[in-house]
C-alpha positions as CSV (number, residue, x, y, z in Angstrom):
1,M,-0.1,-0.1,0.0
2,A,1.3,3.4,-0.9
3,Q,2.6,5.7,1.9
4,K,0.1,8.6,2.8
5,Q,2.2,10.8,5.0
6,I,4.5,13.6,3.9
7,H,6.7,15.3,6.3
8,F,8.2,18.9,6.2
9,H,10.7,20.8,8.5
10,Q,11.3,24.4,9.0
11,T,13.3,26.3,11.4
12,T,12.0,29.6,12.0
13,T,12.5,32.6,14.3
14,L,8.6,32.6,15.1
15,T,7.5,31.4,18.5
16,P,4.9,28.4,18.2
17,E,2.3,31.0,19.5
18,Q,2.9,33.2,16.6
19,Y,2.6,30.4,14.0
20,I,-0.5,29.0,15.7
21,A,-1.9,32.5,15.7
22,G,-1.4,32.5,12.0
23,L,-2.6,29.0,11.5
24,T,-6.0,29.6,13.4
25,D,-6.6,33.2,11.9
26,F,-9.8,32.5,9.8
27,G,-10.5,36.1,8.9
28,P,-10.4,37.5,5.3
29,G,-6.9,37.3,3.7
30,R,-6.4,33.8,5.0
31,S,-5.1,33.2,1.5
32,K,-2.0,35.4,2.0
33,L,-0.8,33.2,4.8
34,F,-2.0,29.8,3.2
35,G,-2.3,29.7,-0.5
36,N,-4.4,26.5,-0.6
37,S,-7.2,28.3,1.4
38,A,-9.0,30.6,-0.9
39,D,-11.2,33.3,0.9
40,D,-14.3,32.1,-1.2
41,Y,-14.0,28.5,0.1
42,L,-13.7,29.5,3.8
43,Q,-16.4,29.0,6.1
44,V,-16.1,28.9,10.0
45,H,-18.6,26.7,11.2
46,H,-17.5,26.9,15.1
47,L,-14.7,28.9,16.7
48,G,-13.7,28.3,20.3
49,D,-10.8,29.3,22.5
50,R,-8.7,26.1,21.4
51,E,-10.6,24.4,18.6
52,A,-12.3,25.3,15.6
53,D,-14.6,23.5,12.9
54,V,-13.7,25.2,9.5
55,T,-14.3,24.3,5.7
56,E,-11.5,25.7,3.5
57,G,-9.8,24.8,0.2
58,S,-8.9,26.1,-3.4
59,G,-9.1,25.1,-7.2
60,G,-12.0,22.6,-6.7
61,V,-10.7,20.7,-3.6
62,W,-12.2,21.4,-0.2
63,E,-12.1,19.8,3.2
64,R,-13.9,20.4,6.5
65,L,-11.3,20.3,9.4
66,H,-11.5,20.2,13.0
67,Y,-8.6,22.3,14.5
68,D,-7.2,21.4,18.0
69,W,-4.7,23.7,19.3
70,S,-5.1,22.7,23.1
71,N,-1.7,21.6,23.2
72,P,0.6,24.7,22.5
73,N,3.3,22.3,21.1
74,H,1.1,20.2,19.0
75,V,-1.6,21.2,16.6
76,V,-4.0,18.7,15.0
77,L,-6.2,19.4,11.9
78,T,-8.5,16.3,11.5
79,T,-10.5,16.1,8.1
80,T,-14.0,15.4,9.2
81,D,-15.5,15.9,5.4
82,S,-14.1,16.6,1.9
83,N,-14.9,16.2,-1.6
84,L,-11.7,14.2,-2.0
85,W,-10.1,13.3,1.4
86,G,-11.0,10.6,3.8
87,G,-9.7,8.2,6.3
88,A,-6.8,9.7,8.4
89,S,-6.5,12.7,6.4
90,G,-5.3,15.8,8.0
91,H,-2.4,17.8,9.1
92,T,-0.4,17.8,12.2
93,Y,2.0,20.7,13.4
94,T,4.7,19.9,16.2
95,F,6.8,22.7,17.6
96,T,10.1,22.3,19.3
97,R,11.6,25.4,21.0
98,N,15.4,25.9,20.8
99,P,17.5,27.4,23.3
100,D,18.4,30.2,20.8
101,G,14.9,31.3,20.6
102,S,14.2,29.6,17.4
103,T,11.3,27.1,16.7
104,E,11.4,23.9,14.8
105,I,8.2,23.2,13.0
106,D,7.6,19.8,11.9
107,A,4.2,19.4,9.8
108,E,2.8,16.1,8.6
109,V,0.1,15.8,5.9
110,V,-1.6,12.6,5.5
111,R,-3.7,12.3,2.3
112,E,-6.1,9.3,1.8
113,G,-8.2,9.6,-1.4
114,K,-11.9,8.6,-0.6
115,N,-12.7,8.4,-4.4
116,F,-10.7,7.7,-7.5
117,R,-10.1,11.4,-7.9
118,G,-8.9,11.7,-4.3
119,R,-6.6,8.5,-4.6
120,L,-5.1,9.9,-8.1
121,L,-4.5,13.4,-6.4
122,G,-3.1,11.6,-3.3
123,W,-0.7,9.9,-5.3
124,V,0.3,13.1,-7.3
125,V,0.6,15.1,-4.3
126,R,3.0,12.4,-2.6
127,T,5.2,12.3,-5.7
128,V,5.7,14.8,-8.0
129,G,3.4,17.3,-6.4
130,R,5.2,17.2,-3.1
131,T,7.3,20.1,-4.1
132,V,4.1,22.3,-4.4
133,L,3.0,21.3,-0.8
134,E,6.8,21.8,0.4
135,K,6.7,25.5,-1.1
136,A,3.2,26.1,0.3
137,F,4.6,25.2,3.7
138,E,7.7,27.5,3.4
139,N,5.4,30.3,2.1
140,S,3.1,30.1,5.0
141,V,6.1,30.2,7.6
142,R,7.6,33.2,5.8
143,A,4.1,35.0,5.3
144,I,3.5,34.7,9.2
145,E,7.2,35.9,9.9
146,A,6.6,39.0,7.8
147,R,3.2,39.5,9.5
148,N,5.0,39.4,12.8
149,G,7.8,41.5,11.7
150,V,10.3,38.7,12.2
151,A,13.3,38.3,10.1
152,T,14.2,34.5,8.9
153,E,17.7,34.0,9.8
154,Q,19.7,33.3,6.7
155,G,19.9,29.6,5.8
156,S,17.8,28.7,8.9
157,S,14.7,27.6,7.0
158,S,15.1,23.8,5.7
159,A,12.6,21.7,4.1
160,G,11.9,18.4,5.4
161,S,11.8,15.0,3.9
162,L,9.5,12.4,2.7
163,L,8.7,10.2,5.7
164,A,6.1,7.9,4.3
165,K,4.0,11.1,3.6
């Protein structure tokens, strides 16, 4: 069976709280932070202090996600509905604070197609399309850094490796 998890890694001068604040900002302009979350797809069904129920997407692909940021070092986005994704699909962000004040962000994306189109796109994402997701993750870190007035240290950002996606 094909691996369904993709792992990315970035080192940033952001704190975990700053990245989480960007990740959980569901207001207008979200697409400036997360290119795969077009404003016209965005629908907030419920927003709590440490969790949310949100539909987002772009380009004909949407998913409804349950966001849980109750653990300040581990944010879990679980796909609860989608036109393409099912099973264990979702995103997990794990934050590690470094002694120098920087933060390691490990992002894991799981894509299990629930229909033919989802399985096909899942295969594309895990193979040739992986670099697109990787670039989107890097761009989100840079955009949140810019929003917070945080400069990225030269050479500190590093892309992750394919775990088993």
